[in-house]
VMD Tcl script that draws the C-alpha trace (Angstrom):
set ca {
  {63.46 17.10 -47.91}
  {61.89 13.67 -46.15}
  {63.91 10.89 -45.68}
  {63.49 6.87 -45.63}
  {65.21 4.10 -44.83}
  {68.20 2.52 -46.61}
  {67.08 1.36 -50.14}
  {68.19 -1.20 -52.62}
  {67.01 -0.61 -56.19}
  {64.84 -3.73 -56.57}
  {63.22 -2.35 -53.12}
  {63.23 0.95 -53.71}
  {59.36 1.45 -53.43}
  {58.90 -0.42 -50.35}
  {61.82 1.11 -48.70}
  {60.63 4.28 -49.23}
  {57.11 3.60 -47.84}
  {57.43 6.33 -45.66}
  {57.75 8.99 -48.15}
  {56.06 7.69 -50.73}
  {52.89 5.29 -48.92}
  {50.70 8.47 -48.47}
  {50.98 9.16 -51.92}
  {48.93 8.35 -55.29}
  {50.34 7.73 -58.70}
  {49.48 11.01 -59.63}
  {51.75 12.56 -56.63}
  {54.71 10.57 -58.09}
  {57.00 10.01 -60.86}
  {58.21 6.19 -61.88}
  {61.25 4.87 -63.64}
  {60.29 3.21 -67.10}
  {62.12 2.18 -70.07}
  {61.13 2.89 -73.68}
  {60.69 -0.26 -75.99}
  {61.03 -1.86 -72.91}
  {60.65 -5.68 -74.66}
  {63.70 -5.43 -77.22}
  {66.26 -6.95 -75.40}
  {65.70 -10.00 -77.46}
  {64.72 -9.47 -81.41}
  {64.55 -11.99 -83.77}
  {65.26 -11.51 -87.52}
  {61.47 -11.72 -88.62}
  {59.49 -8.71 -89.37}
  {56.76 -7.81 -87.40}
  {53.52 -7.14 -89.81}
  {52.02 -3.99 -90.12}
  {51.26 -0.84 -91.20}
  {53.47 1.15 -93.32}
  {56.37 3.19 -90.72}
  {58.53 5.59 -91.91}
  {61.17 4.69 -89.95}
  {61.36 0.84 -90.92}
  {61.28 2.14 -94.37}
  {64.44 4.32 -93.78}
  {65.97 1.24 -92.01}
  {65.43 -0.13 -95.09}
  {67.11 1.95 -97.59}
  {69.91 2.32 -95.43}
  {70.40 -1.50 -95.74}
  {70.26 -1.18 -98.98}
  {72.39 1.86 -99.21}
  {75.26 0.08 -97.27}
  {74.67 -3.18 -98.91}
  {73.75 -5.31 -96.25}
  {71.24 -7.75 -94.89}
  {68.38 -5.61 -93.32}
  {68.87 -7.19 -90.25}
  {72.05 -5.95 -89.52}
  {70.73 -2.54 -90.06}
  {67.30 -3.05 -87.80}
  {68.40 -5.08 -84.66}
  {70.82 -2.89 -83.53}
  {68.96 0.35 -83.96}
  {65.57 -1.30 -82.63}
  {67.22 -2.85 -79.59}
  {66.62 -0.26 -77.01}
  {67.51 -2.13 -74.06}
  {69.47 -5.22 -73.03}
  {68.08 -6.63 -69.95}
  {65.13 -9.06 -69.29}
  {62.13 -7.06 -67.29}
  {62.67 -9.16 -64.35}
  {66.24 -7.67 -64.41}
  {64.99 -4.20 -65.53}
  {62.55 -4.46 -62.30}
  {65.36 -5.57 -59.81}
  {67.20 -2.42 -61.07}
  {64.82 -0.51 -60.26}
  {62.14 0.07 -63.65}
  {58.50 0.26 -62.90}
  {56.95 1.06 -65.74}
  {57.08 -0.73 -68.94}
  {56.59 0.25 -72.48}
  {55.39 -3.49 -73.84}
  {54.80 -2.92 -78.03}
  {52.60 -6.06 -78.60}
  {51.98 -7.44 -82.10}
  {49.93 -10.00 -83.06}
  {52.41 -12.31 -85.03}
  {50.42 -14.74 -87.36}
  {52.95 -17.22 -88.56}
  {53.44 -18.44 -84.92}
  {49.84 -17.14 -83.66}
  {51.60 -15.16 -80.69}
  {51.81 -12.19 -79.38}
  {55.24 -10.90 -79.36}
  {57.29 -8.13 -77.89}
  {58.81 -6.06 -81.22}
  {60.37 -2.88 -82.37}
  {59.92 -3.68 -86.27}
  {61.61 -7.47 -85.54}
  {59.55 -9.63 -83.36}
  {60.91 -10.42 -80.04}
  {59.82 -12.98 -77.35}
  {56.10 -13.99 -76.61}
  {54.29 -11.33 -74.46}
  {53.05 -13.73 -71.93}
  {57.18 -14.60 -70.79}
  {57.63 -11.05 -70.36}
  {54.35 -10.05 -68.06}
  {55.40 -13.89 -66.63}
  {58.72 -12.09 -65.87}
  {56.80 -8.68 -63.97}
  {54.79 -11.74 -61.90}
  {57.72 -13.50 -60.59}
  {59.17 -10.16 -59.44}
  {55.78 -8.51 -57.96}
  {55.35 -12.20 -55.72}
  {58.91 -12.01 -54.70}
  {58.60 -8.36 -53.81}
  {55.20 -7.64 -52.27}
  {55.39 -4.12 -51.22}
  {56.69 -3.31 -55.32}
  {54.54 -1.54 -57.78}
  {54.40 -1.48 -61.92}
  {52.74 0.05 -64.43}
  {52.43 -1.99 -67.49}
  {51.02 0.22 -70.98}
  {50.59 -2.41 -73.97}
  {50.02 -0.72 -77.23}
  {51.51 -0.69 -81.20}
  {49.27 -3.55 -82.05}
  {51.05 -4.62 -84.97}
  {50.25 -7.20 -86.98}
  {46.39 -6.42 -87.87}
  {45.21 -8.41 -84.69}
  {41.54 -9.48 -85.22}
  {39.03 -8.64 -82.08}
  {39.24 -12.31 -80.93}
  {43.33 -11.58 -81.10}
  {43.08 -8.56 -79.16}
  {40.98 -10.12 -76.11}
  {43.42 -12.91 -75.94}
  {46.42 -10.13 -75.39}
  {43.62 -9.29 -72.32}
  {43.65 -13.36 -71.38}
  {47.40 -13.07 -71.06}
  {47.51 -10.24 -69.17}
  {44.67 -11.31 -66.66}
  {46.36 -14.65 -66.44}
  {49.70 -13.34 -65.08}
  {48.51 -10.26 -63.60}
  {44.96 -10.41 -63.12}
  {45.10 -11.31 -59.11}
  {47.66 -8.18 -58.78}
  {45.81 -5.75 -60.71}
  {44.89 -2.13 -59.89}
  {41.09 -1.89 -60.29}
  {40.19 0.57 -63.37}
  {38.74 3.84 -61.37}
  {38.43 5.78 -64.62}
  {42.30 7.44 -63.80}
  {41.03 8.93 -60.53}
  {44.22 6.77 -58.82}
  {42.84 7.32 -55.59}
  {44.43 4.62 -53.72}
  {47.42 5.41 -52.07}
  {50.77 3.13 -52.90}
  {50.28 2.08 -49.30}
  {46.76 1.06 -50.05}
  {47.99 -0.43 -53.46}
  {50.46 -2.71 -51.23}
  {48.11 -3.26 -48.61}
  {45.42 -4.44 -51.10}
  {48.22 -6.40 -53.41}
  {46.49 -4.25 -56.37}
  {49.99 -3.74 -57.24}
  {50.04 -3.67 -61.37}
  {48.50 -1.01 -63.26}
  {47.67 -2.42 -66.38}
  {46.82 -0.45 -69.92}
  {45.90 -1.80 -73.39}
  {45.77 0.92 -76.55}
  {42.11 -1.17 -77.49}
  {40.17 -3.43 -75.07}
  {37.88 -6.18 -76.78}
  {35.35 -7.45 -74.16}
  {34.94 -6.77 -70.74}
  {37.69 -6.56 -68.20}
  {37.11 -4.10 -65.47}
  {40.96 -4.60 -63.94}
  {42.26 -3.26 -67.26}
  {42.63 0.51 -68.27}
  {42.22 1.86 -71.74}
  {45.90 3.14 -73.13}
  {44.23 6.79 -73.27}
  {45.36 6.83 -69.32}
  {48.71 7.47 -70.32}
  {49.65 10.68 -71.49}
  {52.70 9.62 -74.30}
  {55.33 12.19 -75.25}
  {58.28 11.94 -77.22}
  {60.87 14.62 -79.00}
  {61.29 12.39 -82.05}
  {64.68 14.14 -82.21}
  {67.99 12.39 -82.61}
  {69.47 15.64 -81.34}
  {70.22 16.02 -77.71}
  {69.45 19.81 -77.89}
  {66.32 19.00 -79.65}
  {65.02 16.78 -77.21}
  {66.18 19.35 -73.96}
  {63.78 21.92 -75.87}
  {61.20 19.72 -76.65}
  {61.19 18.32 -73.22}
  {61.74 21.63 -71.51}
  {58.63 22.60 -73.32}
  {56.65 19.39 -72.49}
  {57.52 19.75 -68.41}
  {56.01 23.50 -68.74}
  {53.03 21.90 -70.66}
  {52.89 19.26 -67.34}
  {53.23 21.64 -65.04}
  {50.35 24.08 -66.52}
  {47.49 21.44 -65.96}
  {46.58 18.69 -63.41}
  {45.89 16.54 -65.91}
  {42.73 14.51 -64.96}
  {42.14 10.74 -65.46}
  {45.70 10.84 -66.71}
  {49.42 9.95 -66.06}
  {51.73 12.15 -67.99}
  {54.89 10.37 -69.29}
  {58.50 12.37 -69.89}
  {60.32 10.68 -72.85}
  {64.64 10.82 -72.25}
  {64.65 9.12 -75.61}
  {66.81 9.89 -79.10}
  {65.13 8.58 -82.49}
  {68.04 8.10 -85.13}
  {67.35 9.21 -88.21}
  {68.78 8.18 -91.85}
  {72.03 10.22 -91.56}
  {73.00 8.92 -88.09}
  {72.15 5.37 -88.96}
  {74.85 5.78 -91.93}
  {77.12 7.75 -89.76}
  {77.28 4.63 -87.64}
  {79.34 2.72 -90.10}
  {82.01 5.27 -89.12}
  {84.70 4.98 -86.13}
  {83.67 7.56 -83.45}
  {79.62 7.79 -84.03}
  {77.09 5.70 -82.24}
  {76.75 2.00 -83.80}
  {73.10 1.39 -82.40}
  {70.38 2.78 -80.39}
  {72.26 2.05 -77.01}
  {75.13 3.82 -77.97}
  {73.04 6.66 -79.39}
  {70.98 6.65 -75.81}
  {74.88 6.43 -73.99}
  {75.32 9.98 -75.70}
  {72.13 11.47 -74.14}
  {71.51 9.70 -71.00}
  {74.54 11.22 -69.10}
  {72.87 14.87 -69.52}
  {69.90 13.47 -67.84}
  {70.32 14.59 -63.98}
  {71.57 18.06 -65.34}
  {68.22 18.29 -67.27}
  {66.35 17.72 -64.20}
  {68.26 20.27 -61.96}
  {67.10 22.68 -64.53}
  {63.50 22.02 -63.96}
  {64.43 21.58 -60.12}
  {65.55 24.97 -59.78}
  {62.35 26.21 -61.31}
  {60.13 23.96 -58.99}
  {58.78 21.65 -61.87}
  {58.40 18.40 -62.17}
  {58.80 15.60 -64.80}
  {55.49 13.83 -64.40}
  {54.48 10.80 -63.35}
  {56.34 8.82 -65.59}
  {60.15 9.34 -66.98}
  {61.46 6.61 -69.48}
  {64.76 5.88 -71.25}
  {66.38 4.12 -73.36}
  {69.73 1.74 -72.07}
  {68.54 2.38 -68.63}
  {71.22 0.97 -66.68}
  {73.87 3.15 -68.11}
  {71.99 6.31 -66.94}
  {71.34 8.15 -63.45}
  {67.59 7.48 -63.99}
  {66.71 5.97 -60.52}
  {69.15 8.73 -58.92}
  {67.19 11.09 -60.51}
  {63.69 9.65 -59.85}
  {64.73 9.54 -56.14}
  {65.55 12.98 -55.87}
  {62.10 13.88 -57.85}
  {59.97 11.74 -55.02}
  {61.95 13.78 -52.07}
  {63.72 10.59 -51.10}
  {67.10 11.57 -50.11}
  {68.84 8.46 -49.57}
  {72.13 6.79 -50.96}
  {71.34 3.64 -53.22}
  {72.86 0.65 -52.21}
  {73.50 -2.11 -55.28}
}
mol new
graphics top color blue
foreach p $ca { graphics top sphere $p radius 0.5 }
foreach p [lrange $ca 0 end-1] q [lrange $ca 1 end] { graphics top cylinder $p $q radius 0.2 }
display resetview
């Protein structure tokens, strides 16, 4: 295993350039968060297409005779740190669920409920990248709820360009030919994707450049079984033009949320994540023993209560001990 200089979470890419500098994004594994922008949610529901999980949450609120937000907010909050804090903690991929909030005429992060303006979140990324010139990031803007018009989708692209345009990796149709060292040298350190692009934005990738997978299970055993098969699927192909994403996340079902009212059961999504996160290192070891890789992006809920960075460092062949 190749060695790297001493590293910290905020600078783990730059600190590991002797290992990572000659590799492309197709050849490494990045740390990521799921529903990255949900550390702050309001009581205002995001307008969107009917969502089965939202309908289940509303049914639970009705059964328990409590305000809807008392159920939705704790079970919609997947992270509890800002984007700047997440990057400082080692996160290098953001799952940015962006919805158009017509009431405020603003693009906002959301998970059923509206969160902070997207521009504020992306500005956090910019601030970090300017402070740490050897770090990189992948941003996936998706789930465009709120029935945005083509003009409003263009406004989202304009926001991303305003905040990250001078730092963006140029769209090369998913070949990702530049090495990480070359990305840093050229100051093209932000890969940005949108599920829909309106207009001409040569630096923004189409959303299908990231291949998404998730178990949609509230059971650790089901999620592990799914991810075992998913990693095998990844290893069976070269995935041209795409970065492959693996999700270490649980999706709460109605009975899990109802049980949250009982002592000894997870009371929110962060606590549910905490039941699965300690098992990630063992899963990685089982994959490692088979000679398998975890893809290009690994995402998780409540990331700081996990060992995702330690797993990703090992998966990238970086043997140094983290210093916090």
